[in-house]
N, CA, C and O atoms as a GROMACS GRO file, in nm:
protein
  340
    1MET      N    1   0.237   0.018  -1.419
    1MET     CA    2   0.276  -0.045  -1.294
    1MET      C    3   0.275   0.058  -1.180
    1MET      O    4   0.244   0.023  -1.066
    2GLU      N    5   0.307   0.180  -1.210
    2GLU     CA    6   0.310   0.284  -1.107
    2GLU      C    7   0.171   0.306  -1.046
    2GLU      O    8   0.158   0.326  -0.925
    3ALA      N    9   0.068   0.301  -1.130
    3ALA     CA   10  -0.069   0.317  -1.079
    3ALA      C   11  -0.103   0.204  -0.983
    3ALA      O   12  -0.168   0.227  -0.880
    4LEU      N   13  -0.062   0.082  -1.015
    4LEU     CA   14  -0.087  -0.032  -0.927
    4LEU      C   15  -0.011  -0.016  -0.796
    4LEU      O   16  -0.064  -0.046  -0.689
    5GLU      N   17   0.112   0.032  -0.803
    5GLU     CA   18   0.189   0.056  -0.681
    5GLU      C   19   0.117   0.157  -0.592
    5GLU      O   20   0.111   0.139  -0.470
    6GLN      N   21   0.062   0.263  -0.652
    6GLN     CA   22  -0.010   0.364  -0.573
    6GLN      C   23  -0.135   0.303  -0.510
    6GLN      O   24  -0.166   0.332  -0.394
    7GLU      N   25  -0.207   0.220  -0.585
    7GLU     CA   26  -0.325   0.152  -0.531
    7GLU      C   27  -0.287   0.064  -0.413
    7GLU      O   28  -0.357   0.062  -0.311
    8LEU      N   29  -0.178  -0.009  -0.427
    8LEU     CA   30  -0.133  -0.098  -0.320
    8LEU      C   31  -0.091  -0.020  -0.196
    8LEU      O   32  -0.119  -0.062  -0.084
    9LYS      N   33  -0.025   0.092  -0.215
    9LYS     CA   34   0.015   0.176  -0.101
    9LYS      C   35  -0.109   0.224  -0.026
    9LYS      O   36  -0.112   0.223   0.097
   10LYS      N   37  -0.209   0.265  -0.099
   10LYS     CA   38  -0.334   0.310  -0.036
   10LYS      C   39  -0.399   0.193   0.038
   10LYS      O   40  -0.447   0.210   0.150
   11LEU      N   41  -0.401   0.076  -0.023
   11LEU     CA   42  -0.458  -0.042   0.040
   11LEU      C   43  -0.382  -0.078   0.168
   11LEU      O   44  -0.443  -0.113   0.268
   12ILE      N   45  -0.251  -0.070   0.164
   12ILE     CA   46  -0.168  -0.099   0.281
   12ILE      C   47  -0.206  -0.007   0.397
   12ILE      O   48  -0.228  -0.053   0.509
   13VAL      N   49  -0.214   0.121   0.369
   13VAL     CA   50  -0.247   0.219   0.473
   13VAL      C   51  -0.387   0.196   0.527
   13VAL      O   52  -0.409   0.201   0.649
   14GLU      N   53  -0.482   0.169   0.439
   14GLU     CA   54  -0.621   0.151   0.481
   14GLU      C   55  -0.643   0.021   0.557
   14GLU      O   56  -0.701   0.021   0.666
   15CYS      N   57  -0.597  -0.091   0.501
   15CYS     CA   58  -0.627  -0.220   0.564
   15CYS      C   59  -0.549  -0.240   0.693
   15CYS      O   60  -0.596  -0.312   0.782
   16LEU      N   61  -0.433  -0.179   0.705
   16LEU     CA   62  -0.354  -0.194   0.828
   16LEU      C   63  -0.375  -0.077   0.924
   16LEU      O   64  -0.311  -0.069   1.029
   17MET      N   65  -0.466   0.012   0.886
   17MET     CA   66  -0.501   0.128   0.968
   17MET      C   67  -0.377   0.206   1.014
   17MET      O   68  -0.360   0.235   1.133
   18LEU      N   69  -0.292   0.238   0.919
   18LEU     CA   70  -0.171   0.315   0.946
   18LEU      C   71  -0.204   0.463   0.937
   18LEU      O   72  -0.165   0.532   0.842
   19ASP      N   73  -0.275   0.511   1.036
   19ASP     CA   74  -0.327   0.648   1.035
   19ASP      C   75  -0.218   0.755   1.025
   19ASP      O   76  -0.243   0.864   0.976
   20ASP      N   77  -0.100   0.723   1.072
   20ASP     CA   78   0.008   0.822   1.071
   20ASP      C   79   0.098   0.811   0.947
   20ASP      O   80   0.203   0.875   0.941
   21VAL      N   81   0.056   0.730   0.847
   21VAL     CA   82   0.135   0.711   0.726
   21VAL      C   83   0.052   0.752   0.604
   21VAL      O   84  -0.062   0.709   0.588
   22LEU      N   85   0.112   0.834   0.520
   22LEU     CA   86   0.048   0.870   0.393
   22LEU      C   87   0.094   0.770   0.288
   22LEU      O   88   0.212   0.732   0.285
   23PRO      N   89   0.003   0.726   0.200
   23PRO     CA   90   0.045   0.633   0.094
   23PRO      C   91   0.163   0.688   0.013
   23PRO      O   92   0.252   0.613  -0.026
   24SER      N   93   0.163   0.816  -0.012
   24SER     CA   94   0.270   0.877  -0.091
   24SER      C   95   0.405   0.876  -0.019
   24SER      O   96   0.509   0.894  -0.082
   25ALA      N   97   0.404   0.854   0.112
   25ALA     CA   98   0.528   0.850   0.189
   25ALA      C   99   0.594   0.712   0.188
   25ALA      O  100   0.708   0.698   0.232
   26ILE      N  101   0.525   0.612   0.137
   26ILE     CA  102   0.581   0.478   0.130
   26ILE      C  103   0.671   0.468   0.008
   26ILE      O  104   0.626   0.489  -0.105
   27ASP      N  105   0.797   0.436   0.031
   27ASP     CA  106   0.895   0.420  -0.077
   27ASP      C  107   0.876   0.281  -0.138
   27ASP      O  108   0.888   0.180  -0.068
   28SER      N  109   0.848   0.275  -0.266
   28SER     CA  110   0.820   0.148  -0.334
   28SER      C  111   0.936   0.050  -0.331
   28SER      O  112   0.915  -0.071  -0.343
   29LYS      N  113   1.057   0.100  -0.314
   29LYS     CA  114   1.176   0.015  -0.320
   29LYS      C  115   1.228  -0.024  -0.182
   29LYS      O  116   1.315  -0.111  -0.172
   30LYS      N  117   1.178   0.038  -0.076
   30LYS     CA  118   1.227   0.006   0.058
   30LYS      C  119   1.158  -0.119   0.111
   30LYS      O  120   1.043  -0.145   0.078
   31PRO      N  121   1.230  -0.196   0.192
   31PRO     CA  122   1.169  -0.317   0.250
   31PRO      C  123   1.039  -0.282   0.322
   31PRO      O  124   1.037  -0.202   0.415
   32LEU      N  125   0.932  -0.342   0.277
   32LEU     CA  126   0.798  -0.307   0.322
   32LEU      C  127   0.779  -0.323   0.472
   32LEU      O  128   0.731  -0.231   0.539
   33PHE      N  129   0.815  -0.436   0.525
   33PHE     CA  130   0.786  -0.464   0.666
   33PHE      C  131   0.881  -0.390   0.759
   33PHE      O  132   0.840  -0.346   0.867
   34GLU      N  133   1.006  -0.376   0.720
   34GLU     CA  134   1.101  -0.303   0.803
   34GLU      C  135   1.068  -0.154   0.804
   34GLU      O  136   1.070  -0.090   0.909
   35ALA      N  137   1.038  -0.099   0.688
   35ALA     CA  138   1.012   0.045   0.677
   35ALA      C  139   0.889   0.087   0.754
   35ALA      O  140   0.885   0.196   0.810
   36LEU      N  141   0.786   0.001   0.757
   36LEU     CA  142   0.661   0.036   0.823
   36LEU      C  143   0.643  -0.030   0.960
   36LEU      O  144   0.543  -0.008   1.027
   37GLY      N  145   0.740  -0.112   1.000
   37GLY     CA  146   0.732  -0.179   1.129
   37GLY      C  147   0.619  -0.280   1.137
   37GLY      O  148   0.553  -0.292   1.240
   38LEU      N  149   0.597  -0.353   1.029
   38LEU     CA  150   0.488  -0.451   1.023
   38LEU      C  151   0.534  -0.587   1.074
   38LEU      O  152   0.653  -0.616   1.080
   39ASP      N  153   0.436  -0.670   1.110
   39ASP     CA  154   0.468  -0.804   1.158
   39ASP      C  155   0.390  -0.909   1.077
   39ASP      O  156   0.326  -0.876   0.977
   40SER      N  157   0.397  -1.034   1.120
   40SER     CA  158   0.334  -1.143   1.044
   40SER      C  159   0.182  -1.132   1.041
   40SER      O  160   0.120  -1.172   0.942
   41ILE      N  161   0.120  -1.078   1.144
   41ILE     CA  162  -0.025  -1.058   1.145
   41ILE      C  163  -0.061  -0.954   1.039
   41ILE      O  164  -0.161  -0.968   0.968
   42ASP      N  165   0.020  -0.849   1.029
   42ASP     CA  166  -0.002  -0.747   0.926
   42ASP      C  167   0.011  -0.809   0.788
   42ASP      O  168  -0.065  -0.774   0.697
   43ALA      N  169   0.106  -0.899   0.770
   43ALA     CA  170   0.125  -0.966   0.641
   43ALA      C  171   0.001  -1.045   0.603
   43ALA      O  172  -0.043  -1.042   0.488
   44LEU      N  173  -0.054  -1.115   0.700
   44LEU     CA  174  -0.175  -1.193   0.675
   44LEU      C  175  -0.293  -1.102   0.638
   44LEU      O  176  -0.366  -1.130   0.543
   45GLU      N  177  -0.310  -0.994   0.712
   45GLU     CA  178  -0.419  -0.900   0.683
   45GLU      C  179  -0.402  -0.838   0.545
   45GLU      O  180  -0.499  -0.822   0.471
   46LEU      N  181  -0.278  -0.803   0.511
   46LEU     CA  182  -0.252  -0.744   0.380
   46LEU      C  183  -0.278  -0.846   0.268
   46LEU      O  184  -0.339  -0.812   0.167
   47ALA      N  185  -0.234  -0.968   0.287
   47ALA     CA  186  -0.258  -1.073   0.187
   47ALA      C  187  -0.407  -1.094   0.165
   47ALA      O  188  -0.451  -1.110   0.051
   48LEU      N  189  -0.485  -1.095   0.273
   48LEU     CA  190  -0.630  -1.113   0.260
   48LEU      C  191  -0.694  -0.994   0.189
   48LEU      O  192  -0.786  -1.012   0.108
   49ALA      N  193  -0.648  -0.874   0.218
   49ALA     CA  194  -0.702  -0.755   0.152
   49ALA      C  195  -0.671  -0.757   0.002
   49ALA      O  196  -0.756  -0.720  -0.080
   50ILE      N  197  -0.551  -0.799  -0.034
   50ILE     CA  198  -0.513  -0.808  -0.176
   50ILE      C  199  -0.595  -0.917  -0.244
   50ILE      O  200  -0.638  -0.902  -0.358
   51GLU      N  201  -0.616  -1.027  -0.173
   51GLU     CA  202  -0.697  -1.135  -0.229
   51GLU      C  203  -0.840  -1.088  -0.258
   51GLU      O  204  -0.896  -1.117  -0.363
   52ARG      N  205  -0.898  -1.014  -0.163
   52ARG     CA  206  -1.034  -0.963  -0.182
   52ARG      C  207  -1.042  -0.863  -0.296
   52ARG      O  208  -1.135  -0.868  -0.377
   53LYS      N  209  -0.945  -0.773  -0.303
   53LYS     CA  210  -0.951  -0.667  -0.403
   53LYS      C  211  -0.914  -0.714  -0.543
   53LYS      O  212  -0.978  -0.675  -0.641
   54TYR      N  213  -0.812  -0.798  -0.553
   54TYR     CA  214  -0.759  -0.836  -0.684
   54TYR      C  215  -0.781  -0.982  -0.720
   54TYR      O  216  -0.756  -1.021  -0.834
   55GLY      N  217  -0.828  -1.063  -0.626
   55GLY     CA  218  -0.847  -1.205  -0.654
   55GLY      C  219  -0.719  -1.285  -0.659
   55GLY      O  220  -0.717  -1.397  -0.709
   56VAL      N  221  -0.612  -1.228  -0.608
   56VAL     CA  222  -0.481  -1.294  -0.608
   56VAL      C  223  -0.470  -1.380  -0.483
   56VAL      O  224  -0.495  -1.333  -0.372
   57LYS      N  225  -0.432  -1.504  -0.501
   57LYS     CA  226  -0.418  -1.598  -0.389
   57LYS      C  227  -0.272  -1.604  -0.343
   57LYS      O  228  -0.179  -1.597  -0.424
   58PHE      N  229  -0.255  -1.618  -0.213
   58PHE     CA  230  -0.123  -1.639  -0.154
   58PHE      C  231  -0.130  -1.767  -0.072
   58PHE      O  232  -0.225  -1.789   0.002
   59ALA      N  233  -0.028  -1.850  -0.085
   59ALA     CA  234  -0.020  -1.971  -0.004
   59ALA      C  235   0.074  -1.943   0.113
   59ALA      O  236   0.185  -1.895   0.093
   60PRO      N  237   0.030  -1.973   0.235
   60PRO     CA  238   0.113  -1.941   0.352
   60PRO      C  239   0.249  -2.011   0.350
   60PRO      O  240   0.345  -1.961   0.410
   61ASP      N  241   0.258  -2.125   0.284
   61ASP     CA  242   0.384  -2.200   0.281
   61ASP      C  243   0.465  -2.177   0.154
   61ASP      O  244   0.562  -2.248   0.128
   62ASP      N  245   0.426  -2.077   0.075
   62ASP     CA  246   0.497  -2.047  -0.050
   62ASP      C  247   0.633  -1.984  -0.018
   62ASP      O  248   0.641  -1.882   0.050
   63GLU      N  249   0.737  -2.045  -0.066
   63GLU     CA  250   0.872  -1.996  -0.041
   63GLU      C  251   0.896  -1.858  -0.102
   63GLU      O  252   0.988  -1.787  -0.062
   64ARG      N  253   0.813  -1.819  -0.198
   64ARG     CA  254   0.831  -1.689  -0.264
   64ARG      C  255   0.772  -1.573  -0.185
   64ARG      O  256   0.794  -1.458  -0.222
   65ASN      N  257   0.697  -1.599  -0.079
   65ASN     CA  258   0.628  -1.492  -0.007
   65ASN      C  259   0.723  -1.382   0.041
   65ASN      O  260   0.691  -1.264   0.033
   66ARG      N  261   0.839  -1.421   0.092
   66ARG     CA  262   0.935  -1.321   0.139
   66ARG      C  263   0.975  -1.227   0.025
   66ARG      O  264   0.987  -1.106   0.044
   67GLU      N  265   0.995  -1.284  -0.094
   67GLU     CA  266   1.031  -1.203  -0.210
   67GLU      C  267   0.911  -1.121  -0.259
   67GLU      O  268   0.926  -1.004  -0.293
   68ILE      N  269   0.794  -1.182  -0.264
   68ILE     CA  270   0.674  -1.113  -0.312
   68ILE      C  271   0.645  -0.991  -0.225
   68ILE      O  272   0.612  -0.884  -0.278
   69PHE      N  273   0.656  -1.005  -0.095
   69PHE     CA  274   0.626  -0.897  -0.002
   69PHE      C  275   0.749  -0.815   0.036
   69PHE      O  276   0.745  -0.739   0.133
   70ALA      N  277   0.857  -0.829  -0.038
   70ALA     CA  278   0.981  -0.758  -0.005
   70ALA      C  279   0.961  -0.606  -0.006
   70ALA      O  280   1.007  -0.535   0.083
   71ASP      N  281   0.893  -0.558  -0.107
   71ASP     CA  282   0.865  -0.415  -0.119
   71ASP      C  283   0.744  -0.397  -0.210
   71ASP      O  284   0.693  -0.493  -0.267
   72VAL      N  285   0.699  -0.274  -0.222
   72VAL     CA  286   0.578  -0.247  -0.302
   72VAL      C  287   0.601  -0.282  -0.449
   72VAL      O  288   0.509  -0.329  -0.516
   73THR      N  289   0.720  -0.258  -0.498
   73THR     CA  290   0.750  -0.288  -0.638
   73THR      C  291   0.733  -0.437  -0.667
   73THR      O  292   0.670  -0.474  -0.766
   74HIS      N  293   0.788  -0.522  -0.582
   74HIS     CA  294   0.774  -0.667  -0.600
   74HIS      C  295   0.629  -0.711  -0.585
   74HIS      O  296   0.580  -0.795  -0.660
   75LEU      N  297   0.561  -0.653  -0.488
   75LEU     CA  298   0.421  -0.688  -0.465
   75LEU      C  299   0.336  -0.650  -0.586
   75LEU      O  300   0.251  -0.729  -0.628
   76ALA      N  301   0.358  -0.532  -0.641
   76ALA     CA  302   0.282  -0.488  -0.758
   76ALA      C  303   0.310  -0.577  -0.879
   76ALA      O  304   0.219  -0.610  -0.954
   77ALA      N  305   0.436  -0.616  -0.896
   77ALA     CA  306   0.471  -0.704  -1.009
   77ALA      C  307   0.400  -0.838  -0.995
   77ALA      O  308   0.350  -0.892  -1.094
   78TYR      N  309   0.394  -0.892  -0.874
   78TYR     CA  310   0.326  -1.019  -0.851
   78TYR      C  311   0.177  -1.006  -0.879
   78TYR      O  312   0.119  -1.090  -0.948
   79VAL      N  313   0.114  -0.904  -0.825
   79VAL     CA  314  -0.030  -0.882  -0.846
   79VAL      C  315  -0.058  -0.867  -0.996
   79VAL      O  316  -0.154  -0.925  -1.047
   80ALA      N  317   0.024  -0.790  -1.065
   80ALA     CA  318   0.004  -0.769  -1.209
   80ALA      C  319   0.016  -0.901  -1.284
   80ALA      O  320  -0.065  -0.929  -1.373
   81ARG      N  321   0.114  -0.983  -1.249
   81ARG     CA  322   0.133  -1.113  -1.314
   81ARG      C  323   0.016  -1.206  -1.288
   81ARG      O  324  -0.031  -1.274  -1.380
   82GLU      N  325  -0.031  -1.208  -1.166
   82GLU     CA  326  -0.137  -1.302  -1.128
   82GLU      C  327  -0.277  -1.259  -1.175
   82GLU      O  328  -0.368  -1.342  -1.180
   83THR      N  329  -0.295  -1.133  -1.209
   83THR     CA  330  -0.427  -1.087  -1.251
   83THR      C  331  -0.440  -1.084  -1.403
   83THR      O  332  -0.548  -1.055  -1.455
   84ARG      N  333  -0.334  -1.114  -1.474
   84ARG     CA  334  -0.342  -1.121  -1.622
   84ARG      C  335  -0.423  -1.241  -1.661
   84ARG      O  336  -0.409  -1.349  -1.604
   85VAL      N  337  -0.509  -1.223  -1.759
   85VAL     CA  338  -0.591  -1.334  -1.807
   85VAL      C  339  -0.544  -1.376  -1.944
   85VAL      O  340  -0.599  -1.469  -2.003
   0.00000   0.00000   0.00000
């Protein structure tokens, strides 16, 4: 799971063009959007990037989205669950 968390941190930095943030500086347990100052447009871009890379779908009206995107740990757990065959 740690490797997936690292991949997601790198994806976050790259897709959101966070040039002043190192993937290693993102705390997996801290609230993702508050810690990085992200907004709903960033959430959409991140969801699309994860969908392209991992084939994981997100529904905009899914009540679980707040929990899924709460932090990198939750996001990695969701991606891991959804990519199991």
